[in-house]
BAFI-3210 file (N, C-alpha, C; in Angstrom, 3 decimals, decimal comma, padded with zeros to 6 digits):
// residues 107
n [1|2|3|4|5|6|7|8|9|10|11|12|13|14|15|16|17|18|19|20|21|22|23|24|25|26|27|28|29|30|31|32|33|34|35|36|37|38|39|40|41|42|43|44|45|46|47|48|49|50|51|52|53|54|55|56|57|58|59|60|61|62|63|64|65|66|67|68|69|70|71|72|73|74|75|76|77|78|79|80|81|82|83|84|85|86|87|88|89|90|91|92|93|94|95|96|97|98|99|100|101|102|103|104|105|106|107]
n.u [000,658|000,288|002,288|001,283|001,096|-001,250|-004,512|-005,940|-008,761|-011,630|-013,805|-017,044|-017,650|-015,597|-014,086|-012,973|-009,946|-010,016|-009,067|-010,439|-012,083|-015,033|-015,892|-017,256|-019,733|-019,472|-019,710|-019,598|-018,273|-017,706|-016,422|-016,147|-013,586|-014,943|-016,217|-016,405|-019,731|-022,072|-022,706|-022,645|-024,185|-022,610|-019,869|-016,563|-015,676|-017,560|-016,147|-013,807|-014,053|-015,530|-013,267|-012,196|-013,448|-013,423|-010,632|-010,329|-012,158|-011,025|-008,624|-009,763|-011,102|-008,987|-007,351|-009,408|-009,656|-007,099|-007,654|-009,470|-008,863|-008,599|-008,364|-008,855|-011,244|-014,754|-016,489|-019,717|-021,886|-022,852|-023,473|-023,639|-023,497|-024,582|-023,753|-024,870|-024,526|-026,492|-026,031|-023,606|-023,033|-021,537|-020,171|-020,327|-018,943|-020,982|-020,305|-022,061|-020,361|-021,147|-019,454|-018,399|-015,852|-012,914|-011,147|-007,685|-007,386|-005,453|-002,788]
n.v [-001,168|002,021|005,140|007,873|011,505|012,340|012,179|009,300|008,260|009,681|010,683|011,230|014,852|015,387|016,581|015,278|016,426|019,526|019,339|016,984|014,770|013,495|009,329|007,381|005,351|003,461|000,433|-001,112|-003,968|-005,224|-007,419|-007,117|-009,400|-012,588|-012,564|-014,331|-014,343|-011,816|-008,750|-005,652|-003,332|-001,711|-002,666|-003,725|-005,669|-004,936|-002,125|-002,776|-004,409|-002,739|-000,958|-002,011|-003,112|-000,691|-000,589|-002,391|-001,565|000,781|000,030|-001,847|-000,285|001,637|-000,351|-001,265|001,618|001,444|-000,767|-000,063|002,250|004,711|007,709|009,276|008,526|008,972|008,139|008,684|007,321|005,042|001,764|000,472|-002,466|-004,717|-007,779|-011,420|-014,270|-017,351|-020,326|-020,155|-018,647|-016,216|-012,912|-010,123|-007,427|-005,787|-003,582|-001,985|000,249|003,080|004,465|007,306|007,191|008,694|010,784|011,997|015,033|015,103|016,924]
n.w [000,047|-001,204|001,102|002,058|002,599|003,244|004,717|004,564|004,844|005,477|007,825|008,193|008,769|008,251|005,560|002,054|000,347|-001,349|-004,225|-005,025|-006,816|-007,163|-007,425|-007,415|-005,771|-002,352|-000,848|002,613|004,847|008,266|010,610|014,142|016,258|017,518|020,985|024,220|025,876|026,386|025,755|028,333|029,008|027,431|028,414|028,950|026,748|024,929|023,928|023,432|021,298|019,501|019,352|017,591|015,592|014,099|013,936|011,347|010,038|008,965|007,668|005,742|003,918|003,248|002,143|-000,046|-001,332|-002,892|-004,475|-005,593|-007,429|-006,523|-004,486|-002,344|000,224|001,671|004,184|004,238|005,882|008,492|010,006|013,069|014,904|017,838|017,864|018,308|019,240|020,274|020,275|020,237|022,861|022,510|021,315|018,894|017,168|014,545|011,338|008,635|006,585|004,225|002,012|-000,171|-002,852|-004,131|-006,545|-006,983|-008,656|-011,466|-012,464]
ca.u [-000,248|001,456|002,499|000,642|001,166|-002,600|-005,353|-007,160|-010,264|-012,095|-015,124|-018,345|-017,933|-013,950|-013,920|-011,655|-009,283|-011,293|-009,421|-010,680|-013,286|-016,056|-015,886|-018,271|-020,015|-019,996|-020,391|-018,136|-018,725|-016,679|-017,248|-014,820|-013,866|-015,896|-015,955|-017,350|-020,554|-023,032|-022,153|-023,771|-024,125|-021,286|-018,739|-014,598|-015,634|-017,992|-014,878|-012,979|-014,606|-015,857|-012,152|-011,156|-014,503|-013,192|-009,386|-010,316|-012,986|-010,108|-007,682|-010,236|-011,376|-007,646|-007,153|-010,537|-009,380|-005,959|-008,169|-010,660|-007,996|-008,568|-007,175|-009,570|-012,762|-015,488|-017,501|-020,720|-022,777|-022,326|-024,376|-023,184|-024,809|-023,916|-024,673|-024,864|-024,856|-026,620|-025,871|-021,835|-022,899|-020,254|-020,876|-018,694|-019,578|-021,148|-020,562|-021,425|-020,381|-021,279|-018,872|-018,175|-014,514|-012,381|-009,207|-007,302|-007,300|-003,922|-001,986]
ca.v [000,057|003,209|006,179|009,604|012,386|013,135|011,053|008,375|008,275|011,286|010,424|012,024|015,913|015,511|017,013|014,943|017,491|019,987|018,775|015,465|014,593|011,652|008,475|006,668|005,411|001,973|-000,042|-002,321|-004,199|-005,667|-007,617|-007,936|-011,262|-012,988|-012,596|-015,115|-013,630|-011,174|-006,811|-005,720|-001,590|-001,241|-003,050|-003,625|-005,945|-003,775|-000,952|-003,978|-005,331|-001,699|-000,296|-003,907|-003,185|000,414|-000,865|-002,937|-000,702|001,728|-001,131|-002,360|000,800|001,869|-001,482|-000,498|003,013|001,464|-001,574|000,688|003,425|006,155|008,565|009,187|007,533|009,932|008,137|009,235|006,705|003,637|001,045|-000,594|-003,188|-005,933|-009,121|-012,230|-016,329|-017,951|-021,454|-020,456|-018,044|-015,396|-011,670|-009,302|-005,752|-005,996|-002,767|-001,232|001,447|003,786|005,785|007,928|007,167|010,493|010,765|013,539|015,563|015,193|017,910]
ca.w [-000,037|-000,637|001,758|002,018|004,048|003,744|005,515|002,881|005,430|006,168|008,345|008,264|008,576|007,770|003,728|001,029|000,027|-002,497|-005,333|-005,679|-007,456|-006,577|-008,920|-006,970|-004,151|-002,082|000,561|003,089|006,098|008,671|012,440|014,928|016,492|018,957|022,916|025,162|027,021|025,753|025,727|029,155|029,232|027,229|029,417|028,035|025,723|023,685|024,169|022,724|020,036|019,043|018,740|016,872|014,163|013,590|013,183|010,531|008,875|008,691|006,648|004,279|003,179|002,373|000,457|-001,258|-002,104|-003,661|-005,321|-006,902|-008,225|-005,974|-003,724|-000,596|000,817|002,815|005,245|005,018|007,094|008,847|010,724|013,812|015,824|018,341|017,284|019,657|018,894|021,424|020,514|021,038|023,522|021,846|021,092|018,448|016,574|012,773|010,699|007,675|006,272|003,264|001,306|-001,832|-003,571|-004,383|-007,032|-007,070|-010,304|-011,993|-013,533]
c.u [000,920|001,013|002,201|000,959|-000,241|-003,181|-005,727|-008,339|-010,551|-013,601|-015,968|-018,406|-016,694|-013,859|-012,635|-010,342|-010,195|-010,756|-009,524|-011,966|-014,214|-015,990|-016,386|-018,549|-020,528|-019,879|-019,797|-018,375|-017,506|-017,365|-015,813|-014,394|-015,142|-015,247|-016,950|-018,634|-021,721|-022,100|-023,326|-023,268|-022,850|-020,009|-017,169|-014,909|-016,608|-017,068|-013,774|-012,842|-014,901|-014,286|-011,766|-011,905|-013,596|-011,769|-009,378|-011,211|-011,967|-008,976|-008,203|-010,812|-009,899|-007,518|-008,026|-010,416|-008,039|-006,639|-008,682|-010,072|-008,190|-008,088|-007,311|-010,725|-013,190|-016,496|-018,497|-022,003|-022,482|-023,572|-023,576|-023,815|-023,915|-024,384|-024,297|-025,024|-025,313|-026,252|-024,658|-021,630|-021,551|-021,080|-020,006|-020,063|-020,057|-021,085|-020,469|-021,638|-020,078|-019,953|-018,786|-016,171|-013,875|-011,095|-009,083|-007,379|-005,758|-003,722|-001,803]
c.v [001,250|003,866|007,261|010,001|012,757|012,071|010,422|008,261|009,594|010,769|011,513|013,805|016,266|015,908|016,456|016,206|018,177|020,076|017,676|015,541|012,958|011,116|007,084|006,162|003,768|002,026|-000,744|-002,493|-004,807|-006,593|-007,800|-009,520|-010,928|-012,747|-013,394|-014,437|-012,800|-009,527|-006,421|-004,327|-001,309|-001,504|-002,620|-004,410|-005,322|-003,248|-001,858|-003,942|-004,105|-000,862|-001,445|-003,374|-001,830|000,249|-001,425|-002,559|000,134|000,922|-001,528|-001,349|001,398|000,890|-001,686|000,619|001,971|000,266|-000,651|001,843|004,795|006,594|008,503|008,181|008,756|009,005|008,696|008,521|005,323|003,286|000,261|-000,990|-004,326|-006,677|-010,405|-013,698|-016,996|-019,338|-021,999|-019,675|-016,699|-014,135|-011,187|-007,957|-005,848|-004,534|-002,570|-000,519|002,334|004,872|006,027|007,799|008,393|010,101|012,058|013,967|015,662|016,205|017,712]
c.w [000,041|000,644|001,677|002,727|004,424|004,168|004,014|003,341|006,070|006,352|008,476|007,902|008,367|006,320|003,445|000,464|-001,988|-003,730|-005,916|-005,777|-007,338|-007,816|-008,375|-005,725|-003,806|-000,766|001,176|004,168|006,552|009,900|013,263|015,453|017,693|020,716|023,198|025,837|025,892|026,251|026,920|029,657|028,632|028,004|028,105|026,983|024,683|023,344|023,182|021,203|019,037|018,425|017,291|015,180|013,686|013,064|011,502|009,468|007,936|007,451|005,344|004,025|002,476|001,645|-000,503|-002,375|-002,984|-004,956|-006,760|-007,956|-007,775|-004,617|-002,158|-000,540|002,119|003,191|004,982|006,071|007,303|009,984|011,728|015,048|016,706|018,079|018,657|019,492|019,861|021,537|020,556|022,443|023,265|021,288|020,396|017,754|015,180|012,522|009,478|006,996|004,793|002,693|-000,093|-001,645|-004,165|-005,148|-007,085|-008,120|-010,361|-012,867|-014,870]
res [x|x|x|x|x|x|x|x|x|x|x|x|x|x|x|x|x|x|x|x|x|x|x|x|x|x|x|x|x|x|x|x|x|x|x|x|x|x|x|x|x|x|x|x|x|x|x|x|x|x|x|x|x|x|x|x|x|x|x|x|x|x|x|x|x|x|x|x|x|x|x|x|x|x|x|x|x|x|x|x|x|x|x|x|x|x|x|x|x|x|x|x|x|x|x|x|x|x|x|x|x|x|x|x|x|x|x]
***
């Protein structure tokens, strides 16, 4: 992956550079690892799973920027929800993120 001096992923109110043109809308999904038990009142497990989900999605979006030939992504919407599997007694976080892909204008 290319190293860049400016951010690749812009979240909600953050705006991508003004010299960037939108080239397509996309959706990406990710999940955290599963943890034993359930999430109780946003406990330590909730926080750990949420942080892990956000780290994963940031990395996944950066991969998609490179794969799709863009320079930046602007996350416009997200749905994050806890999930639980009664049969295994495990919980995890699931996220779906809608973003616009941008390409910098070339001189």
